[in-house]
N, CA, C and O atoms as a GROMACS GRO file, in nm:
protein
  588
    1ALA      N    1   3.987   1.831  -3.889
    1ALA     CA    2   3.903   1.885  -3.796
    1ALA      C    3   3.917   1.834  -3.677
    1ALA      O    4   3.916   1.712  -3.661
    2GLY      N    5   3.934   1.922  -3.573
    2GLY     CA    6   3.960   1.874  -3.430
    2GLY      C    7   3.839   1.832  -3.361
    2GLY      O    8   3.731   1.888  -3.375
    3VAL      N    9   3.861   1.725  -3.281
    3VAL     CA   10   3.722   1.666  -3.205
    3VAL      C   11   3.741   1.704  -3.068
    3VAL      O   12   3.835   1.658  -3.004
    4LYS      N   13   3.644   1.798  -3.012
    4LYS     CA   14   3.665   1.828  -2.874
    4LYS      C   15   3.573   1.743  -2.794
    4LYS      O   16   3.455   1.730  -2.827
    5GLU      N   17   3.624   1.686  -2.691
    5GLU     CA   18   3.561   1.592  -2.603
    5GLU      C   19   3.526   1.661  -2.481
    5GLU      O   20   3.614   1.707  -2.407
    6ASP      N   21   3.401   1.671  -2.457
    6ASP     CA   22   3.350   1.712  -2.331
    6ASP      C   23   3.333   1.611  -2.208
    6ASP      O   24   3.259   1.514  -2.228
    7SER      N   25   3.382   1.621  -2.106
    7SER     CA   26   3.369   1.522  -2.001
    7SER      C   27   3.246   1.555  -1.912
    7SER      O   28   3.223   1.673  -1.883
    8PHE      N   29   3.174   1.461  -1.872
    8PHE     CA   30   3.046   1.472  -1.802
    8PHE      C   31   3.047   1.387  -1.684
    8PHE      O   32   3.108   1.280  -1.687
    9ASN      N   33   2.976   1.431  -1.568
    9ASN     CA   34   2.977   1.350  -1.468
    9ASN      C   35   2.850   1.303  -1.462
    9ASN      O   36   2.754   1.381  -1.466
   10VAL      N   37   2.834   1.166  -1.451
   10VAL     CA   38   2.709   1.091  -1.474
   10VAL      C   39   2.664   1.045  -1.337
   10VAL      O   40   2.737   0.981  -1.261
   11LEU      N   41   2.545   1.079  -1.311
   11LEU     CA   42   2.481   1.031  -1.166
   11LEU      C   43   2.375   0.934  -1.203
   11LEU      O   44   2.278   0.962  -1.273
   12ASP      N   45   2.401   0.811  -1.147
   12ASP     CA   46   2.305   0.700  -1.172
   12ASP      C   47   2.186   0.707  -1.081
   12ASP      O   48   2.189   0.661  -0.967
   13LEU      N   49   2.073   0.768  -1.136
   13LEU     CA   50   1.982   0.778  -1.023
   13LEU      C   51   1.908   0.653  -0.966
   13LEU      O   52   1.862   0.644  -0.852
   14ALA      N   53   1.904   0.554  -1.066
   14ALA     CA   54   1.852   0.429  -1.009
   14ALA      C   55   1.941   0.384  -0.892
   14ALA      O   56   1.883   0.353  -0.788
   15GLU      N   57   2.064   0.377  -0.895
   15GLU     CA   58   2.152   0.337  -0.784
   15GLU      C   59   2.126   0.436  -0.653
   15GLU      O   60   2.108   0.396  -0.538
   16TYR      N   61   2.129   0.554  -0.691
   16TYR     CA   62   2.108   0.659  -0.593
   16TYR      C   63   1.986   0.646  -0.497
   16TYR      O   64   1.990   0.663  -0.376
   17THR      N   65   1.874   0.612  -0.574
   17THR     CA   66   1.745   0.601  -0.497
   17THR      C   67   1.725   0.467  -0.443
   17THR      O   68   1.640   0.451  -0.356
   18LYS      N   69   1.807   0.352  -0.493
   18LYS     CA   70   1.782   0.244  -0.423
   18LYS      C   71   1.838   0.235  -0.279
   18LYS      O   72   1.793   0.152  -0.200
   19ASN      N   73   1.932   0.316  -0.248
   19ASN     CA   74   1.985   0.325  -0.122
   19ASN      C   75   1.923   0.432  -0.009
   19ASN      O   76   1.968   0.457   0.103
   20ARG      N   77   1.813   0.485  -0.073
   20ARG     CA   78   1.755   0.589   0.018
   20ARG      C   79   1.596   0.543   0.041
   20ARG      O   80   1.527   0.508  -0.055
   21PRO      N   81   1.552   0.546   0.158
   21PRO     CA   82   1.416   0.498   0.193
   21PRO      C   83   1.328   0.613   0.133
   21PRO      O   84   1.367   0.730   0.130
   22TRP      N   85   1.213   0.574   0.088
   22TRP     CA   86   1.109   0.662   0.017
   22TRP      C   87   1.074   0.773   0.112
   22TRP      O   88   1.064   0.887   0.065
   23TRP      N   89   1.053   0.753   0.247
   23TRP     CA   90   1.010   0.867   0.322
   23TRP      C   91   1.124   0.977   0.327
   23TRP      O   92   1.086   1.093   0.339
   24ARG      N   93   1.254   0.953   0.320
   24ARG     CA   94   1.345   1.047   0.317
   24ARG      C   95   1.330   1.146   0.177
   24ARG      O   96   1.351   1.268   0.177
   25LYS      N   97   1.296   1.083   0.082
   25LYS     CA   98   1.281   1.158  -0.048
   25LYS      C   99   1.144   1.246  -0.026
   25LYS      O  100   1.133   1.361  -0.069
   26VAL      N  101   1.052   1.183   0.040
   26VAL     CA  102   0.913   1.265   0.062
   26VAL      C  103   0.932   1.374   0.150
   26VAL      O  104   0.912   1.490   0.116
   27PHE      N  105   0.973   1.337   0.273
   27PHE     CA  106   0.960   1.436   0.403
   27PHE      C  107   1.079   1.518   0.430
   27PHE      O  108   1.068   1.636   0.462
   28ALA      N  109   1.192   1.460   0.420
   28ALA     CA  110   1.335   1.541   0.450
   28ALA      C  111   1.444   1.496   0.380
   28ALA      O  112   1.517   1.412   0.432
   29PRO      N  113   1.464   1.533   0.282
   29PRO     CA  114   1.602   1.486   0.202
   29PRO      C  115   1.724   1.484   0.267
   29PRO      O  116   1.816   1.412   0.228
   30SER      N  117   1.733   1.563   0.371
   30SER     CA  118   1.856   1.592   0.435
   30SER      C  119   1.853   1.504   0.580
   30SER      O  120   1.952   1.498   0.654
   31SER      N  121   1.739   1.442   0.605
   31SER     CA  122   1.736   1.385   0.762
   31SER      C  123   1.638   1.256   0.739
   31SER      O  124   1.560   1.241   0.644
   32GLY      N  125   1.659   1.170   0.841
   32GLY     CA  126   1.562   1.064   0.822
   32GLY      C  127   1.438   1.072   0.875
   32GLY      O  128   1.356   0.982   0.857
   33SER      N  129   1.411   1.174   0.940
   33SER     CA  130   1.282   1.212   1.033
   33SER      C  131   1.225   1.332   0.982
   33SER      O  132   1.300   1.427   0.958
   34SER      N  133   1.094   1.341   0.961
   34SER     CA  134   1.025   1.440   0.959
   34SER      C  135   1.005   1.532   1.069
   34SER      O  136   0.959   1.646   1.060
   35ALA      N  137   1.044   1.471   1.176
   35ALA     CA  138   1.022   1.565   1.318
   35ALA      C  139   1.130   1.658   1.326
   35ALA      O  140   1.124   1.745   1.412
   36GLU      N  141   1.228   1.651   1.246
   36GLU     CA  142   1.336   1.768   1.256
   36GLU      C  143   1.305   1.873   1.175
   36GLU      O  144   1.357   1.983   1.197
   37LYS      N  145   1.213   1.854   1.064
   37LYS     CA  146   1.175   1.949   0.973
   37LYS      C  147   1.081   2.022   0.999
   37LYS      O  148   1.088   2.140   0.966
   38TYR      N  149   0.952   1.965   1.074
   38TYR     CA  150   0.849   2.035   1.095
   38TYR      C  151   0.820   2.026   1.246
   38TYR      O  152   0.872   1.946   1.323
   39ASN      N  153   0.722   2.129   1.276
   39ASN     CA  154   0.681   2.129   1.434
   39ASN      C  155   0.561   2.042   1.450
   39ASN      O  156   0.500   1.998   1.352
   40VAL      N  157   0.527   2.018   1.573
   40VAL     CA  158   0.412   1.932   1.607
   40VAL      C  159   0.277   1.966   1.540
   40VAL      O  160   0.211   1.875   1.491
   41ALA      N  161   0.236   2.086   1.538
   41ALA     CA  162   0.128   2.141   1.465
   41ALA      C  163   0.128   2.084   1.314
   41ALA      O  164   0.043   2.014   1.259
   42THR      N  165   0.245   2.132   1.267
   42THR     CA  166   0.231   2.104   1.127
   42THR      C  167   0.232   1.954   1.089
   42THR      O  168   0.166   1.916   0.992
   43GLN      N  169   0.306   1.868   1.165
   43GLN     CA  170   0.296   1.735   1.152
   43GLN      C  171   0.156   1.680   1.154
   43GLN      O  172   0.110   1.602   1.071
   44LEU      N  173   0.094   1.732   1.259
   44LEU     CA  174  -0.053   1.687   1.270
   44LEU      C  175  -0.150   1.712   1.162
   44LEU      O  176  -0.233   1.634   1.117
   45VAL      N  177  -0.124   1.839   1.128
   45VAL     CA  178  -0.202   1.892   0.997
   45VAL      C  179  -0.181   1.811   0.877
   45VAL      O  180  -0.277   1.773   0.811
   46ILE      N  181  -0.034   1.776   0.837
   46ILE     CA  182  -0.005   1.699   0.731
   46ILE      C  183  -0.055   1.557   0.737
   46ILE      O  184  -0.116   1.501   0.647
   47GLY      N  185  -0.017   1.498   0.874
   47GLY     CA  186  -0.091   1.373   0.878
   47GLY      C  187  -0.232   1.354   0.872
   47GLY      O  188  -0.284   1.259   0.814
   48GLY      N  189  -0.307   1.463   0.946
   48GLY     CA  190  -0.457   1.449   0.943
   48GLY      C  191  -0.501   1.470   0.804
   48GLY      O  192  -0.585   1.391   0.762
   49VAL      N  193  -0.461   1.561   0.728
   49VAL     CA  194  -0.519   1.588   0.579
   49VAL      C  195  -0.489   1.469   0.493
   49VAL      O  196  -0.580   1.417   0.428
   50THR      N  197  -0.356   1.420   0.490
   50THR     CA  198  -0.334   1.293   0.403
   50THR      C  199  -0.424   1.186   0.462
   50THR      O  200  -0.497   1.117   0.391
   51GLY      N  201  -0.420   1.174   0.587
   51GLY     CA  202  -0.504   1.039   0.637
   51GLY      C  203  -0.657   1.065   0.573
   51GLY      O  204  -0.716   0.982   0.503
   52TRP      N  205  -0.707   1.192   0.608
   52TRP     CA  206  -0.853   1.205   0.582
   52TRP      C  207  -0.879   1.184   0.414
   52TRP      O  208  -0.978   1.130   0.365
   53CYS      N  209  -0.763   1.241   0.336
   53CYS     CA  210  -0.797   1.198   0.184
   53CYS      C  211  -0.778   1.042   0.158
   53CYS      O  212  -0.847   0.974   0.083
   54THR      N  213  -0.678   1.003   0.230
   54THR     CA  214  -0.669   0.839   0.193
   54THR      C  215  -0.782   0.769   0.245
   54THR      O  216  -0.828   0.676   0.178
   55GLY      N  217  -0.839   0.803   0.364
   55GLY     CA  218  -0.967   0.746   0.392
   55GLY      C  219  -1.070   0.760   0.320
   55GLY      O  220  -1.136   0.660   0.293
   56PHE      N  221  -1.105   0.877   0.277
   56PHE     CA  222  -1.230   0.909   0.199
   56PHE      C  223  -1.208   0.821   0.061
   56PHE      O  224  -1.287   0.736   0.019
   57ILE      N  225  -1.083   0.862   0.001
   57ILE     CA  226  -1.051   0.766  -0.129
   57ILE      C  227  -1.086   0.605  -0.104
   57ILE      O  228  -1.164   0.542  -0.175
   58PHE      N  229  -1.019   0.553   0.003
   58PHE     CA  230  -1.035   0.424   0.041
   58PHE      C  231  -1.182   0.380   0.057
   58PHE      O  232  -1.217   0.268   0.021
   59GLN      N  233  -1.263   0.461   0.107
   59GLN     CA  234  -1.396   0.432   0.141
   59GLN      C  235  -1.489   0.433   0.005
   59GLN      O  236  -1.582   0.355  -0.013
   60LYS      N  237  -1.449   0.533  -0.085
   60LYS     CA  238  -1.519   0.540  -0.213
   60LYS      C  239  -1.474   0.411  -0.301
   60LYS      O  240  -1.558   0.344  -0.360
   61VAL      N  241  -1.349   0.385  -0.306
   61VAL     CA  242  -1.312   0.261  -0.386
   61VAL      C  243  -1.346   0.131  -0.328
   61VAL      O  244  -1.353   0.030  -0.398
   62GLY      N  245  -1.367   0.130  -0.198
   62GLY     CA  246  -1.403   0.011  -0.134
   62GLY      C  247  -1.548  -0.020  -0.161
   62GLY      O  248  -1.583  -0.136  -0.182
   63LYS      N  249  -1.642   0.090  -0.160
   63LYS     CA  250  -1.781   0.074  -0.208
   63LYS      C  251  -1.795   0.028  -0.351
   63LYS      O  252  -1.877  -0.056  -0.385
   64LEU      N  253  -1.706   0.092  -0.437
   64LEU     CA  254  -1.706   0.076  -0.573
   64LEU      C  255  -1.680  -0.084  -0.614
   64LEU      O  256  -1.745  -0.147  -0.698
   65ALA      N  257  -1.567  -0.132  -0.533
   65ALA     CA  258  -1.512  -0.279  -0.551
   65ALA      C  259  -1.610  -0.364  -0.495
   65ALA      O  260  -1.622  -0.470  -0.557
   66ALA      N  261  -1.698  -0.348  -0.380
   66ALA     CA  262  -1.793  -0.420  -0.324
   66ALA      C  263  -1.915  -0.422  -0.416
   66ALA      O  264  -1.975  -0.529  -0.418
   67THR      N  265  -1.958  -0.338  -0.482
   67THR     CA  266  -2.059  -0.319  -0.589
   67THR      C  267  -2.025  -0.407  -0.711
   67THR      O  268  -2.107  -0.482  -0.763
   68ALA      N  269  -1.906  -0.391  -0.749
   68ALA     CA  270  -1.857  -0.455  -0.863
   68ALA      C  271  -1.854  -0.613  -0.846
   68ALA      O  272  -1.894  -0.695  -0.929
   69VAL      N  273  -1.802  -0.636  -0.730
   69VAL     CA  274  -1.782  -0.793  -0.690
   69VAL      C  275  -1.939  -0.860  -0.674
   69VAL      O  276  -1.976  -0.963  -0.731
   70GLY      N  277  -2.018  -0.777  -0.585
   70GLY     CA  278  -2.141  -0.827  -0.573
   70GLY      C  279  -2.248  -0.831  -0.676
   70GLY      O  280  -2.340  -0.913  -0.679
   71GLY      N  281  -2.225  -0.733  -0.759
   71GLY     CA  282  -2.291  -0.739  -0.892
   71GLY      C  283  -2.248  -0.833  -0.981
   71GLY      O  284  -2.329  -0.890  -1.054
   72GLY      N  285  -2.114  -0.860  -0.986
   72GLY     CA  286  -2.058  -0.973  -1.086
   72GLY      C  287  -2.119  -1.115  -1.038
   72GLY      O  288  -2.159  -1.204  -1.113
   73PHE      N  289  -2.117  -1.116  -0.901
   73PHE     CA  290  -2.174  -1.260  -0.829
   73PHE      C  291  -2.307  -1.273  -0.874
   73PHE      O  292  -2.350  -1.382  -0.913
   74PHE      N  293  -2.387  -1.155  -0.870
   74PHE     CA  294  -2.540  -1.150  -0.883
   74PHE      C  295  -2.569  -1.210  -1.028
   74PHE      O  296  -2.636  -1.311  -1.050
   75LEU      N  297  -2.508  -1.130  -1.122
   75LEU     CA  298  -2.497  -1.167  -1.268
   75LEU      C  299  -2.462  -1.314  -1.290
   75LEU      O  300  -2.534  -1.378  -1.366
   76LEU      N  301  -2.365  -1.369  -1.235
   76LEU     CA  302  -2.318  -1.506  -1.249
   76LEU      C  303  -2.419  -1.601  -1.204
   76LEU      O  304  -2.441  -1.704  -1.269
   77GLN      N  305  -2.490  -1.570  -1.083
   77GLN     CA  306  -2.597  -1.646  -1.030
   77GLN      C  307  -2.718  -1.652  -1.139
   77GLN      O  308  -2.762  -1.762  -1.174
   78ILE      N  309  -2.773  -1.524  -1.194
   78ILE     CA  310  -2.854  -1.527  -1.272
   78ILE      C  311  -2.836  -1.604  -1.402
   78ILE      O  312  -2.922  -1.682  -1.442
   79ALA      N  313  -2.714  -1.580  -1.470
   79ALA     CA  314  -2.679  -1.660  -1.584
   79ALA      C  315  -2.663  -1.808  -1.554
   79ALA      O  316  -2.680  -1.888  -1.646
   80ASN      N  317  -2.629  -1.855  -1.420
   80ASN     CA  318  -2.638  -2.003  -1.404
   80ASN      C  319  -2.785  -2.045  -1.386
   80ASN      O  320  -2.822  -2.156  -1.424
   81HIS      N  321  -2.867  -1.957  -1.328
   81HIS     CA  322  -3.004  -2.001  -1.306
   81HIS      C  323  -3.064  -2.014  -1.432
   81HIS      O  324  -3.135  -2.113  -1.451
   82THR      N  325  -3.047  -1.919  -1.535
   82THR     CA  326  -3.134  -1.907  -1.655
   82THR      C  327  -3.077  -2.010  -1.771
   82THR      O  328  -3.141  -2.037  -1.874
   83GLY      N  329  -2.956  -2.060  -1.741
   83GLY     CA  330  -2.877  -2.174  -1.823
   83GLY      C  331  -2.810  -2.121  -1.920
   83GLY      O  332  -2.792  -2.193  -2.019
   84TYR      N  333  -2.754  -1.979  -1.922
   84TYR     CA  334  -2.653  -1.936  -2.010
   84TYR      C  335  -2.528  -1.989  -1.985
   84TYR      O  336  -2.449  -2.022  -2.074
   85ILE      N  337  -2.506  -1.998  -1.857
   85ILE     CA  338  -2.357  -2.082  -1.829
   85ILE      C  339  -2.389  -2.172  -1.738
   85ILE      O  340  -2.500  -2.167  -1.686
   86LYS      N  341  -2.300  -2.267  -1.705
   86LYS     CA  342  -2.294  -2.384  -1.610
   86LYS      C  343  -2.161  -2.377  -1.519
   86LYS      O  344  -2.048  -2.390  -1.564
   87VAL      N  345  -2.189  -2.356  -1.392
   87VAL     CA  346  -2.089  -2.347  -1.297
   87VAL      C  347  -2.065  -2.497  -1.258
   87VAL      O  348  -2.151  -2.584  -1.245
   88ASP      N  349  -1.930  -2.510  -1.241
   88ASP     CA  350  -1.907  -2.652  -1.172
   88ASP      C  351  -1.873  -2.623  -1.025
   88ASP      O  352  -1.757  -2.599  -0.990
   89TRP      N  353  -1.969  -2.626  -0.944
   89TRP     CA  354  -1.951  -2.591  -0.814
   89TRP      C  355  -1.858  -2.686  -0.722
   89TRP      O  356  -1.800  -2.647  -0.620
   90LYS      N  357  -1.855  -2.801  -0.767
   90LYS     CA  358  -1.759  -2.899  -0.707
   90LYS      C  359  -1.605  -2.868  -0.732
   90LYS      O  360  -1.514  -2.878  -0.650
   91LEU      N  361  -1.599  -2.835  -0.835
   91LEU     CA  362  -1.460  -2.759  -0.869
   91LEU      C  363  -1.423  -2.628  -0.806
   91LEU      O  364  -1.306  -2.603  -0.777
   92VAL      N  365  -1.528  -2.541  -0.783
   92VAL     CA  366  -1.509  -2.423  -0.704
   92VAL      C  367  -1.488  -2.443  -0.555
   92VAL      O  368  -1.421  -2.365  -0.487
   93GLU      N  369  -1.547  -2.551  -0.506
   93GLU     CA  370  -1.543  -2.574  -0.370
   93GLU      C  371  -1.397  -2.646  -0.366
   93GLU      O  372  -1.325  -2.615  -0.272
   94GLN      N  373  -1.348  -2.742  -0.461
   94GLN     CA  374  -1.230  -2.781  -0.437
   94GLN      C  375  -1.101  -2.684  -0.446
   94GLN      O  376  -0.998  -2.697  -0.380
   95ASP      N  377  -1.125  -2.592  -0.533
   95ASP     CA  378  -1.027  -2.481  -0.538
   95ASP      C  379  -1.025  -2.386  -0.428
   95ASP      O  380  -0.925  -2.322  -0.396
   96VAL      N  381  -1.147  -2.376  -0.367
   96VAL     CA  382  -1.153  -2.286  -0.227
   96VAL      C  383  -1.068  -2.370  -0.122
   96VAL      O  384  -0.976  -2.319  -0.059
   97ASN      N  385  -1.106  -2.495  -0.110
   97ASN     CA  386  -1.030  -2.577   0.004
   97ASN      C  387  -0.879  -2.555  -0.025
   97ASN      O  388  -0.803  -2.506   0.058
   98LYS      N  389  -0.841  -2.596  -0.150
   98LYS     CA  390  -0.689  -2.583  -0.191
   98LYS      C  391  -0.632  -2.432  -0.129
   98LYS      O  392  -0.524  -2.420  -0.072
   99ALA      N  393  -0.712  -2.340  -0.149
   99ALA     CA  394  -0.664  -2.203  -0.103
   99ALA      C  395  -0.652  -2.211   0.053
   99ALA      O  396  -0.550  -2.184   0.116
  100LYS      N  397  -0.762  -2.248   0.102
  100LYS     CA  398  -0.760  -2.258   0.251
  100LYS      C  399  -0.625  -2.338   0.300
  100LYS      O  400  -0.555  -2.289   0.388
  101GLN      N  401  -0.599  -2.440   0.248
  101GLN     CA  402  -0.499  -2.522   0.294
  101GLN      C  403  -0.357  -2.446   0.279
  101GLN      O  404  -0.265  -2.459   0.360
  102GLN      N  405  -0.353  -2.365   0.164
  102GLN     CA  406  -0.209  -2.294   0.124
  102GLN      C  407  -0.216  -2.192   0.226
  102GLN      O  408  -0.113  -2.186   0.293
  103LEU      N  409  -0.314  -2.102   0.260
  103LEU     CA  410  -0.326  -2.016   0.374
  103LEU      C  411  -0.265  -2.074   0.501
  103LEU      O  412  -0.164  -2.038   0.561
  104LYS      N  413  -0.353  -2.176   0.528
  104LYS     CA  414  -0.298  -2.227   0.660
  104LYS      C  415  -0.149  -2.270   0.686
  104LYS      O  416  -0.088  -2.257   0.791
  105PHE      N  417  -0.100  -2.331   0.556
  105PHE     CA  418   0.037  -2.359   0.548
  105PHE      C  419   0.128  -2.259   0.566
  105PHE      O  420   0.230  -2.278   0.632
  106HIS      N  421   0.098  -2.133   0.502
  106HIS     CA  422   0.179  -2.016   0.501
  106HIS      C  423   0.176  -1.950   0.645
  106HIS      O  424   0.272  -1.896   0.701
  107LYS      N  425   0.053  -1.964   0.693
  107LYS     CA  426   0.029  -1.908   0.813
  107LYS      C  427   0.102  -1.959   0.945
  107LYS      O  428   0.135  -1.892   1.043
  108SER      N  429   0.119  -2.110   0.917
  108SER     CA  430   0.187  -2.189   1.042
  108SER      C  431   0.325  -2.171   1.008
  108SER      O  432   0.401  -2.187   1.103
  109GLY      N  433   0.381  -2.142   0.894
  109GLY     CA  434   0.524  -2.135   0.883
  109GLY      C  435   0.575  -1.993   0.941
  109GLY      O  436   0.683  -1.981   0.999
  110ASN      N  437   0.488  -1.889   0.919
  110ASN     CA  438   0.534  -1.754   0.966
  110ASN      C  439   0.663  -1.716   0.924
  110ASN      O  440   0.739  -1.662   1.004
  111LYS      N  441   0.699  -1.741   0.790
  111LYS     CA  442   0.822  -1.710   0.744
  111LYS      C  443   0.809  -1.585   0.649
  111LYS      O  444   0.722  -1.585   0.563
  112MET      N  445   0.877  -1.501   0.661
  112MET     CA  446   0.880  -1.388   0.539
  112MET      C  447   1.002  -1.372   0.459
  112MET      O  448   1.111  -1.378   0.517
  113SER      N  449   0.997  -1.352   0.339
  113SER     CA  450   1.128  -1.335   0.265
  113SER      C  451   1.194  -1.228   0.321
  113SER      O  452   1.130  -1.145   0.384
  114PRO      N  453   1.341  -1.216   0.303
  114PRO     CA  454   1.435  -1.138   0.373
  114PRO      C  455   1.381  -0.985   0.311
  114PRO      O  456   1.384  -0.886   0.384
  115GLU      N  457   1.336  -0.977   0.177
  115GLU     CA  458   1.306  -0.845   0.124
  115GLU      C  459   1.178  -0.781   0.186
  115GLU      O  460   1.173  -0.663   0.223
  116VAL      N  461   1.084  -0.865   0.193
  116VAL     CA  462   0.949  -0.811   0.294
  116VAL      C  463   0.974  -0.772   0.417
  116VAL      O  464   0.920  -0.675   0.469
  117LYS      N  465   1.080  -0.865   0.488
  117LYS     CA  466   1.102  -0.823   0.618
  117LYS      C  467   1.188  -0.686   0.657
  117LYS      O  468   1.180  -0.621   0.761
  118SER      N  469   1.272  -0.663   0.544
  118SER     CA  470   1.340  -0.537   0.543
  118SER      C  471   1.252  -0.420   0.511
  118SER      O  472   1.267  -0.313   0.571
  119ARG      N  473   1.169  -0.435   0.428
  119ARG     CA  474   1.067  -0.332   0.405
  119ARG      C  475   0.977  -0.290   0.532
  119ARG      O  476   0.962  -0.172   0.564
  120VAL      N  477   0.919  -0.399   0.602
  120VAL     CA  478   0.841  -0.415   0.725
  120VAL      C  479   0.928  -0.339   0.813
  120VAL      O  480   0.885  -0.236   0.867
  121ASP      N  481   1.061  -0.386   0.835
  121ASP     CA  482   1.136  -0.295   0.941
  121ASP      C  483   1.158  -0.146   0.912
  121ASP      O  484   1.163  -0.062   1.001
  122GLU      N  485   1.170  -0.118   0.774
  122GLU     CA  486   1.201   0.021   0.739
  122GLU      C  487   1.064   0.108   0.758
  122GLU      O  488   1.069   0.228   0.784
  123VAL      N  489   0.946   0.039   0.744
  123VAL     CA  490   0.811   0.116   0.790
  123VAL      C  491   0.808   0.115   0.936
  123VAL      O  492   0.785   0.226   0.984
  124ILE      N  493   0.826   0.021   1.019
  124ILE     CA  494   0.828   0.033   1.170
  124ILE      C  495   0.924   0.157   1.218
  124ILE      O  496   0.889   0.248   1.293
  125ILE      N  497   1.047   0.142   1.161
  125ILE     CA  498   1.137   0.257   1.197
  125ILE      C  499   1.054   0.384   1.166
  125ILE      O  500   1.038   0.462   1.259
  126PHE      N  501   1.006   0.410   1.060
  126PHE     CA  502   0.962   0.550   1.003
  126PHE      C  503   0.848   0.564   1.111
  126PHE      O  504   0.848   0.672   1.169
  127LEU      N  505   0.759   0.480   1.144
  127LEU     CA  506   0.633   0.501   1.230
  127LEU      C  507   0.691   0.537   1.367
  127LEU      O  508   0.630   0.620   1.433
  128LYS      N  509   0.798   0.484   1.414
  128LYS     CA  510   0.848   0.502   1.544
  128LYS      C  511   0.915   0.649   1.572
  128LYS      O  512   0.914   0.711   1.678
  129LYS      N  513   0.972   0.687   1.451
  129LYS     CA  514   1.047   0.816   1.432
  129LYS      C  515   0.954   0.923   1.430
  129LYS      O  516   0.983   1.031   1.481
  130ASN      N  517   0.834   0.901   1.371
  130ASN     CA  518   0.731   0.997   1.316
  130ASN      C  519   0.572   0.970   1.385
  130ASN      O  520   0.466   0.969   1.322
  131VAL      N  521   0.590   0.948   1.530
  131VAL     CA  522   0.463   0.914   1.605
  131VAL      C  523   0.334   1.035   1.577
  131VAL      O  524   0.216   1.006   1.554
  132ILE      N  525   0.380   1.149   1.584
  132ILE     CA  526   0.289   1.238   1.567
  132ILE      C  527   0.221   1.256   1.434
  132ILE      O  528   0.100   1.280   1.423
  133LEU      N  529   0.324   1.241   1.313
  133LEU     CA  530   0.256   1.238   1.181
  133LEU      C  531   0.166   1.100   1.184
  133LEU      O  532   0.050   1.107   1.144
  134THR      N  533   0.213   0.991   1.224
  134THR     CA  534   0.132   0.878   1.210
  134THR      C  535   0.010   0.883   1.285
  134THR      O  536  -0.094   0.839   1.235
  135GLY      N  537   0.012   0.933   1.402
  135GLY     CA  538  -0.130   0.956   1.478
  135GLY      C  539  -0.199   1.044   1.410
  135GLY      O  540  -0.316   1.007   1.399
  136GLY      N  541  -0.170   1.169   1.346
  136GLY     CA  542  -0.261   1.244   1.252
  136GLY      C  543  -0.324   1.198   1.160
  136GLY      O  544  -0.441   1.223   1.129
  137PHE      N  545  -0.229   1.108   1.094
  137PHE     CA  546  -0.283   1.035   0.970
  137PHE      C  547  -0.384   0.907   1.007
  137PHE      O  548  -0.473   0.868   0.931
  138ALA      N  549  -0.358   0.854   1.130
  138ALA     CA  550  -0.469   0.750   1.153
  138ALA      C  551  -0.596   0.810   1.197
  138ALA      O  552  -0.706   0.757   1.175
  139GLY      N  553  -0.578   0.931   1.264
  139GLY     CA  554  -0.713   1.017   1.305
  139GLY      C  555  -0.782   1.044   1.182
  139GLY      O  556  -0.895   1.001   1.160
  140GLY      N  557  -0.709   1.122   1.095
  140GLY     CA  558  -0.757   1.179   0.959
  140GLY      C  559  -0.830   1.052   0.880
  140GLY      O  560  -0.943   1.059   0.831
  141PHE      N  561  -0.742   0.932   0.875
  141PHE     CA  562  -0.791   0.832   0.790
  141PHE      C  563  -0.939   0.769   0.852
  141PHE      O  564  -1.026   0.726   0.776
  142LEU      N  565  -0.952   0.768   0.974
  142LEU     CA  566  -1.073   0.733   1.049
  142LEU      C  567  -1.177   0.854   1.011
  142LEU      O  568  -1.291   0.824   0.976
  143LEU      N  569  -1.144   0.964   1.018
  143LEU     CA  570  -1.244   1.070   0.985
  143LEU      C  571  -1.296   1.067   0.817
  143LEU      O  572  -1.410   1.085   0.774
  144GLY      N  573  -1.181   1.041   0.747
  144GLY     CA  574  -1.208   1.015   0.602
  144GLY      C  575  -1.312   0.889   0.558
  144GLY      O  576  -1.399   0.895   0.471
  145MET      N  577  -1.279   0.774   0.642
  145MET     CA  578  -1.384   0.661   0.641
  145MET      C  579  -1.511   0.702   0.677
  145MET      O  580  -1.608   0.670   0.608
  146ALA      N  581  -1.525   0.783   0.796
  146ALA     CA  582  -1.662   0.816   0.829
  146ALA      C  583  -1.737   0.915   0.753
  146ALA      O  584  -1.858   0.924   0.772
  147SER      N  585  -1.675   0.992   0.667
  147SER     CA  586  -1.736   1.098   0.591
  147SER      C  587  -1.781   1.031   0.462
  147SER      O  588  -1.838   1.097   0.374
   0.00000   0.00000   0.00000
C-alpha cells in the first residue's frame, strides 16, 4: 500500500504572539495605533465605556477586599482576646520592620529589571499614541468609581 504524505505549513502561534504587543492584537491588528482605525468620538466612547466598567468593578472588588481584610482582622482580635489563639505581636512587629527595610532598600535602589522596563516602555508608547482613548478611559474609570 502506498503512503501518501501531506505537507502542512505550521504556524507557531506562541512565537508569533511573543513578537506582537497586546494592544495590537486588541485594537488594530494591522497597525500599532487605534487612532488610525477609529475616529475621535468612537475612541472616546470605547475608552469611556471600558473605563466606567473597570472603575465600577474595581470599586466593588475594593469594597469586598476591604470587608474581608477588616473582618479577618476583627475575627483575629476576637479570637486572640478570648484565648482561642495567641498572637506573637513581637514577631509580627519584627516582620513588619523587615518588610519596611526591604521596601526602603528597593526604593532607594530605583532599579527595574529589563523585562519590567520594556513592558513599562510599551505601555507608555501605547498611552502616547492613544491619548484620546486613554483620556476617555480615565474619565470613565473615575465615573465608574463614583457610581
